[in-house]
C-alpha positions in Angstrom: -0.2 -0.1 -0.1 0.9 3.7 -0.6 0.7 5.5 2.6 0.6 8.7 3.9 2.3 9.0 7.4 1.8 12.5 9.5 5.1 11.9 11.9 6.6 13.8 14.9 6.7 11.0 17.7 8.6 7.8 18.5 5.5 5.7 17.5 5.3 7.7 13.9 9.1 6.4 13.6 8.4 2.7 14.6 5.4 2.4 12.4 6.9 3.7 9.7 10.1 1.3 9.7 7.9 -1.6 10.4 5.9 -0.3 7.4 8.6 -0.2 4.7 10.2 -3.4 6.2 7.1 -5.2 5.3 7.1 -3.6 1.6 4.8 -0.9 2.0 5.3 2.5 0.0 5.4 4.8 2.9 5.8 8.7 2.7 6.8 10.2 6.2 5.2 14.0 6.8 6.9 16.5 9.2 5.8 19.9 10.3 9.4 21.0 9.9 9.9 22.8 13.5 12.7 21.7 14.5 16.0 22.0 11.9 17.3 18.1 12.8 14.5 15.4 12.6 15.5 12.4 13.7 15.9 10.1 10.9 12.7 8.2 9.8 12.2 5.1 7.2 10.8 6.0 4.0 10.5 9.4 1.8 10.3 12.3 3.8 8.5 15.8 2.9 8.5 18.4 5.2 6.1 21.2 5.8 2.0 22.2 5.9 -0.2 21.1 3.3 -2.7 24.1 3.4 -5.1 22.9 6.0 -7.6 20.2 5.2 -8.2 20.8 1.4 -4.6 21.2 0.6 -4.1 17.6 2.1 -7.1 15.9 0.3 -5.4 17.3 -2.9 -1.8 15.4 -1.8 -3.6 12.3 -1.0 -5.7 12.3 -4.4 -2.7 13.5 -6.4 -0.3 11.5 -5.3 -2.4 8.1 -5.1 -2.2 7.3 -1.3 -4.3 4.8 -0.5 -4.5 5.6 3.3 -3.3 8.1 5.7 -1.9 7.5 9.0 -1.9 10.6 11.8 1.0 9.3 14.1 1.2 13.1 15.4 1.4 14.4 19.0 -1.3 14.3 21.1 -1.8 17.9 21.2 -1.3 18.5 17.5 -5.1 19.2 17.6 -5.1 21.1 14.4 -3.5 18.6 11.8 -5.3 15.8 13.2 -8.7 17.8 12.8 -7.1 18.7 8.9 -6.9 14.5 8.6 -9.9 13.8 9.2 -12.0 15.6 7.1 -9.4 15.2 4.0 -9.7 11.5 4.7 -14.0 12.8 4.7 -13.3 14.9 1.1 -10.9 11.5 -0.7 -12.6 8.5 1.0 -9.2 7.7 2.5 -8.9 5.2 4.9 -7.6 6.8 7.8 -6.2 5.5 11.2 -4.9 7.6 14.6 -1.8 6.1 15.9 -1.9 7.8 19.5 -0.3 6.4 22.5 -2.1 6.5 25.8 -2.0 9.3 28.3 -0.7 9.2 32.0 -3.3 8.2 34.0 -4.2 10.6 37.0 -2.2 10.9 39.9 -2.8 12.2 43.6 -1.4 15.8 43.8 -1.7 16.5 40.3 -3.4 20.2 39.6 -5.1 19.3 36.2 -5.8 22.2 34.0 -7.5 22.3 30.4 -4.7 24.1 28.5 -2.1 26.2 28.7 -3.5 29.5 29.4 -4.7 28.1 32.6 -1.6 26.6 33.7 -0.1 30.1 33.5 -3.0 31.4 35.4 -2.4 28.3 37.9 1.4 29.4 39.1 2.1 30.8 42.8 3.7 34.2 42.4 7.5 33.7 42.3 7.5 29.9 41.5 10.8 28.6 39.8 8.9 26.3 37.5 10.4 23.9 34.7 8.7 24.0 31.4 8.5 20.6 29.8 6.2 21.5 27.7 8.2 22.5 24.2 9.1 25.9 22.5 6.0 26.4 20.8 4.1 27.0 24.4 6.2 29.4 26.0 4.3 32.7 24.7 1.3 31.2 26.5 3.7 31.9 30.2 5.4 35.4 29.1 2.6 37.4 31.3 3.8 35.8 34.5 7.2 38.0 35.0 6.9 37.4 38.7 8.0 33.7 38.1 11.4 32.3 37.3 11.6 29.3 34.3 13.6 26.8 32.9 12.5 26.1 29.9 13.6 23.1 27.4 13.7 22.5 24.1 14.6 20.5 21.1 16.8 23.1 19.4 18.0 26.5 20.8 15.8 29.7 20.1 14.3 32.7 21.3 13.5 33.1 25.3 10.7 35.7 25.0 10.3 35.3 29.1 11.0 38.1 31.4 13.1 35.4 33.9 14.8 32.3 33.9 17.0 30.4 31.5 16.5 28.0 27.9 18.2 24.4 27.8 18.0 22.1 25.0 17.6 18.3 24.9 16.0 15.8 23.0 14.4 12.3 24.8 14.9 9.8 26.0 16.1 11.7 29.3 16.6 9.3 32.7 15.0 10.3 36.1 18.4 10.6 37.3 19.3 13.3 34.9 15.5 14.7 35.5 16.5 15.2 38.9 19.8 16.9 38.7 18.2 19.4 36.4 15.6 19.6 38.7 17.6 20.0 41.8 20.2 22.2 40.4 17.7 25.1 39.2 15.7 24.9 42.5 12.6 23.8 40.7 9.4 23.8 43.1 6.7 23.5 40.2 6.2 21.3 36.7 4.5 22.1 34.2 3.5 18.9 31.5 1.4 18.4 29.1 -0.4 14.9 29.5 1.4 13.6 26.3 2.0 10.0 27.7 4.3 7.7 27.3 8.2 8.1 29.2 7.3 9.4 32.5 11.0 10.2 33.8 10.3 13.8 34.6 7.2 12.8 37.0 9.1 10.1 38.8 11.9 12.7 39.7 9.1 15.3 40.3 7.8 13.1 42.8 11.2 11.7 44.4 11.7 15.4 45.1 8.4 16.9 46.0 7.9 19.2 43.0 4.3 20.0 42.5 3.5 18.8 38.9 0.5 21.1 36.9 -1.1 18.6 34.3 -2.2 20.1 30.9 -5.0 17.6 29.9 -5.3 16.6 26.1 -7.1 18.4 23.8 -10.6 16.9 22.7 -10.2 14.5 19.5 -12.1 15.0 16.2 -15.6 13.8 15.9 -16.0 10.4 14.8 -15.7 9.6 11.1 -16.8 6.8 8.7 -13.7 4.9 8.1 -11.3 6.1 10.7 -10.2 3.9 13.5 -8.1 4.6 16.6 -4.8 2.1 18.1 -2.6 2.9 20.6 0.3 1.1 20.1 2.9 0.4 16.6 1.9 -3.4 17.0 -1.9 -2.7 16.9 -1.3 -0.4 14.1 0.6 -2.3 11.9 -2.6 -5.2 12.0 -5.0 -2.3 10.7 -2.5 -2.2 8.3 -2.4 -6.0 7.5 -6.3 -5.8 7.4 -6.5 -3.0 4.9 -4.3 -4.8 2.7 -6.1 -7.7 2.4 -8.9 -5.5 1.5 
């Protein structure tokens, strides 16, 4: 099958590699938010599509048989575009999304980044592990000190703090050293699921966790399936290939 994979996660990398190994024709699409993306199996394209209409046009023009949305759990816009494009073109659509972390006692759960910024105590020392694109949401909290981590260096629009670079995987010991070195009292995280070393480090240090809930998924669509693991995604692919 000829597949278009909307990537940006470890699950996308794993699925693309397995699909290529199984003999499928795979194109992996990246948003282009980082200058040095991780290597991926299959052909790669970088950049947007021009909305749902542009994505639908690409599916038709390139003759893709199916669309696999393996983007980040918080990439709500592209996921909504994928649903509309699949509906418009009649392509099969799979959403591959790892499960979130179950709520834990002591977490302060908030619906979005604006609510997370509003929830910060005055003069808090905060570790922002929400990605470089989220920093603007905290620009109004000039009273707080922020440690912000991103995959690459870039602007730091906050009044107080430091930006550091790093790419997963991280160890719990390294996360603990980072928080201790900067006297972090509060961790802001999005509920992206997966590796939880930063959460384990925060728990060990008594650091308060502000957890941003996932955005609601797009409305259900005909022909759209949802799985949580690469193995399940490969099972879906096998079923589609057999049709």
